[in-house]
N, C-alpha and C positions, 0 to 999 in steps of 0.2 A: 443414852442410858449407862449408868456407871457399870463397868464390867471388873471382874477380878483377875487380874492377869499374874499366873506365875511365870517370870523370868529369870532363865537359865543364860547366865554370862560365862562363856567358855573363855580358854587363852587365846591370845594373841595382840596385837597392838590397836586393832580396832576395838578392844573391848572400852579403850575410853569413851567411845560413841554410845556406851550403853548408858552414861550418867544422863546425856541427853535425852536419848530416848525414856528414861523415867521420867524426866522434866515434863517433856510432852505429854507423856502418859496420866499424869499427874493433873497438869493443866487441863486436859481433855475431861477430866472426872473420873479416869480410874483406879482402881486400887492394886498396888503392885508390890507382890512378895518375890523378893529376889534370892536366887541360888546360884553362889559363884563355886566353880570348881577351883581346884588348888592350883592351876595354872593363871586363873582370871584374878587371883590376888595378887599375883605378880605385877599386875597391870593397872588393875584399880582395888581399892581399900574398900572393906566392909563397912567402914565408918562412913566413908564417903557415899556408898549406895544408901546406906541406913538414913543418913541425914536427907537424902533426896525423896526418898520413898516414904519416908517415915514409918518403917514397919523393920522388924528384926530379920538380918539376913543369916541365911544356912551356907554353910560350907560343909560341915563333916556329918557322914553318914553315922559315926561313932558316936556322935555325942549322947551322954549317957540324960542329959535334960531333955533334947529335942526327939530322942527315940524311945523314952520310957512310954510312951503312947503310940507307938508306931507313926513318927513323926512324917516320915517319907512317903508311908500310904495317905495321909492328912493331906501333906501339901501337894500331892498328886492329883488328888481329888476334888480339892476345894476351889479352884480356880475354874474360871468359865474357858480358859485358854492358855494354854501352855507355849509360850515364846521362848526360842533358843537364839540369842543373839548378842554378840555374833556367836554362829556355829562353825567350829574350826573343822578341818577335815579329819582330825582325830576323832572328834566327839561323833559327826556323823557317820562314820566308820563304826563306832561304839554300839550307836541305836540303832542301825541298819542291820547288824550282828546280833543284837539282841544282847548287849552286854551289862552288867550291870556291878561295876567295881567301886563306884563313888556314888557321892548322893545324886549327883545331877542324872546318872545314867541309871541309876536305879529308880528315882521317881518317874523317867521316862518312861521305863519299862512297865510300871505300876500304874501308869494313869491311864482313866479312861476318857479324858478329855482331848478334843481336838488340839494338834498340835501345828506351829508356824515355827520354821527354821528361818535366817537369814545368813545364809554360807559367806564368809569371809577368809581368805587365804590366799598365798602366792599362785600367780596363773598358772604357772606349771603343776601345781599341787589341784587346782580344779580341773584341769584339762585332763588330769591322769584318768586312764581307764579305770581304775580302782574307784576314785571319786564318783566319777559319771556313772558307775554301775551302783554305787550307795545311793546316788541322787535318785535312779530310777526305783530302785528298791523302794525308798521311802515315798516317792511319789504314788507309787501302786497301794500303797499302805493310806492314801488318803492324807500323807502328811503335806501341808502347803509349804509354799517355798516364795521367799522375796528375794529379788537379787539372785547372785551377784551382779555388782554395776561393773560396767568398762572402765578403766580410769588407772592413774598414777598411784603405785604403793608404796609402802614405807622401805620396801626393798630396792626401790628405784627402777623396779619393771613396772611395765604396761601391759593392761589386757584386761580379761574377764577374772573378777577373783576378788573385787573391792567389794568392802560392804555395804550395801544398801543405805542411804543416807537416812539417819531418823524420822524425817517427815514422810519418808516413802514406806517405813516402816509401820509407822502411825496410820497411814493411808490403808496398806494391807488389814491389819488389826480393825480398823473402823469398818472396811470392806467386808470383814469376814462376818460382823455382827450385822452388816445391813440386811435387811430380807428384801426381796424382790420376785420378779415373776420367774428367774431362772433359780431363785433357792433350791437347793437339792437336786440340781442337776449338774452331769458332767458336760464339758464342751471341749474338744479337739478343735485347736487352729494350728495350719500350718502358714509360714510366712518367708519371706528373703528369697534370696536366689539359692541355689545351688552352686558347688565348686566342684568340678570333675577334674581331678589330677591328670597333667600331660606329663610331667617330670616333677621330681622335688620341688621346682619353683614355680612351674606354669600349669594353668587350668582353663579350664571351658566354663563360663560364667555368662551371666547378662546383666542387665541394668537395675535389679529389681532394687528398691533399698529396704524392702519389709516393712515400711510405714503403712501401710493399710490392712496386712495382717495384723502387727502389734496394735493398731487401733481397734481392729475386732476383738482382740482377747481381752484389751481394756473394757469395751463396751458390755461385752458378755459378763466381764467381771463385776462390773457397776451394778448390773442388774441382778447381783446375788449371785452367779453361777461359777461352779468351781472349774477352772480353765485351765487346761495343759496347753502351753504353746509350744511347738516345735519349729525351731527356726535356724535356718541357713545362715551363712556368715554376713552378720549386717554391723553396723556401729549404734544401734539402738539400745539405749536402756531397758533392762526387764520392766515391765508395767508391773507395778504395786500389786500384790494380791494373786499374781497369776505365777502358777507352776512353768519353769521354762527349761525345755532341753535344746542344748545348741548343737548342730550337725553341722557336717560338710557337704556330704554328697547324697546322690537321691537313695542310695541303697541304706545307708544309714538314716534317712528322714524316715522312710518307710518302715524300718525295724523300730524307730522311735513312737511312731504312729501306733503301730500293733500292740507295743508295749503299754501303750496309753489308754487301750480299751480294756471295758466297755466305755462308750460315750453316748449321751444322749442324742447330741449333735456334733456334725464337724464340718468346718469350713476350712477348703483347702485354696489358701491364698497365696501360697508359695509360687513362685516362677521354677519350677522343677526343671532342669536341664533334660531334654529329651533323648540326647546322646551322652555317651562316656566312651573313654579311650578304652578298647580291649584289653591292653597291656599296657599301662603307664610305665615311662622309662625309670630305671631304679637311680639314673644319675642324669644330671642336668645335660641336655642337649647342645651341643655346639655350634656356633652358626657356620664354621668353616666345613662342617659335614653337609652343608646344603640343607635346602627346604624338606621337612620331615614329611613323610607319608605318616597319617594317622587313620589307623583302623577302628572307625566307630561303630559301637553296636548301641542298642535301644536299652534304655534306663527305666526301670520297673515304672508304671503307671499307678502312682498312689491313689490317685482320685477313683480310677476305676477298680483297683484292687479294694479298696476299702468301701466302695460302692456297691459290691456283688452281693447278691443275696445269700445269707448266712446267719447263725444266731448271734455273731457279735458285729453286724453291719448297725451303724449308728441309725436311729430312727429317722434322722435327717442328716444328710449331706449336700452340701453346698460347694461348686465348684466356681473356680474363676476361669474366664477365656479373654486373654489379652491378644487381641488381633490387631493386623495392620491393613487388612482388606478383607470386604466382605462379612464385616463383623457380625451382623445379626444371623446372616447363614450359618456361618461356623460355629456361633454360640448355639444356635437351635438344635444343631446337627450332633454338639459335643454333649449336651444334655441327655439325648437318646443313646449315644455310642459308650457313654461312661457307665449308664444306670443310676445316676445321680439324681436329685430331686430338684435342685435348682441350679442355675448356672449363671453368674453376674459376669455381664462381657462388659468389656472395656475397650476403647481404641486406643493403641499405645503407638502410633507413628510418632515420630520425633517431634513433630510441630504442635502435637498435643501436650506436651509436657508432664503427661501422666506417670509415664515409667519413671522413676526415682523422683518424681514432683510431690507437690502437698496436697494438689486437688485431683479429684476425678470425676468422670461424669460416666455412668454404668447404667445398662438395662439388664433388668432380673429377668429370666426365662424360670418359668415353674409349669405346671401341667396346664394351668389355665390359660397360658399364653404368656405375652411380654408385658413388662411395665418399665417405662422409659422415667430415668430420675434426672433431674437437673447437674449442672456441676456444680460441686461444694468441696469443702476442706474432706479430704480423707475420713477425719474423725466424724465428721457429719453422716458420711457414708456407714461408717461402720457403726453408728447407734441407730440409723435408721435400719439397718441389717438385723442388729440386737434384737430391737424389738420386734422387729417382722418372725425372727426365729423363737424368741419368747411366746408369741402369739400363736404359731403354728403347734409349738408344741403342748401348750395348755389346750389349746382346742382339739388336739389329737388328731389333728390334720397331716402332721409328720410322722 
């Protein structure tokens, strides 16, 4: 079904990709109206955008013609979805703070329609605490996020911050409009390892690739859910249509999960480190000093903390149990000890190839007992789990 998309293009070298996005949206049958910030016009011209969209392009809050009938109000409310692509660090800060000093930021403040942003910026700008705080604020307001991706940038640096490719942004837009059994639900997913610092260059970690958790997030979004994915350090691209928070440590992961609540269901697929160094060394330890003695202390138990009874507890909490011996016994005990509703157990001995691999073989434990699943790609495990979660929420059994 064709939709009306209000596309806001902000300044940055990635703005040129907005032309490809408009072409893809048009080919998919959507109607695009574009707004360019002053900075964006240095990278793409209104004429090029208008030629591809087939509609007038708006740039000026003070246009007598456009504003005689409060044009920014009409623009902000006539669309089915507002998409900001690329969304610069500056523009994200503006809308997080509620500023309205140009046409683009004013219509974001005036809109009563859903918003999807596709961040694009230098890796250090993306990782800066201010940007991450702004993203957390926007996610708390139900702003959807696609990307950024990890990759090479125009500034010759490499890392997260690269604009999601236009097909991925289109997929996120299509996913937003798709209806499914999880439409209207908020799902929280954790994925990947955590890195617990020893000194500025060393850390404690594990072999988790994050693929299973990322696959679960994608599968839940495909069923129409609004998904927040909290991920430790991995090299996977952000799933289209999923809001992603990148963290390093277990303490950061817990804080990000608590910020994401409330949620209808939470799937804790991350391989969180059980221990951390009590006091990481401020400088790199030298080999000449001899083997270090590390004083380890327990990390917070994210699954147990968020499964504890209380008003913000998700209706359904799902833990993962990665074991190398007595898998079934340990998993059954974990479900009771952590007070979670389900536990997905797997055997991660090296010979299974599961941790860091592409396939998984799991047993699902719930109050009714145990359900054995055959070995299959992690994406298929995720789809099967997502369907089961949707069913439990619909039936009110969770």
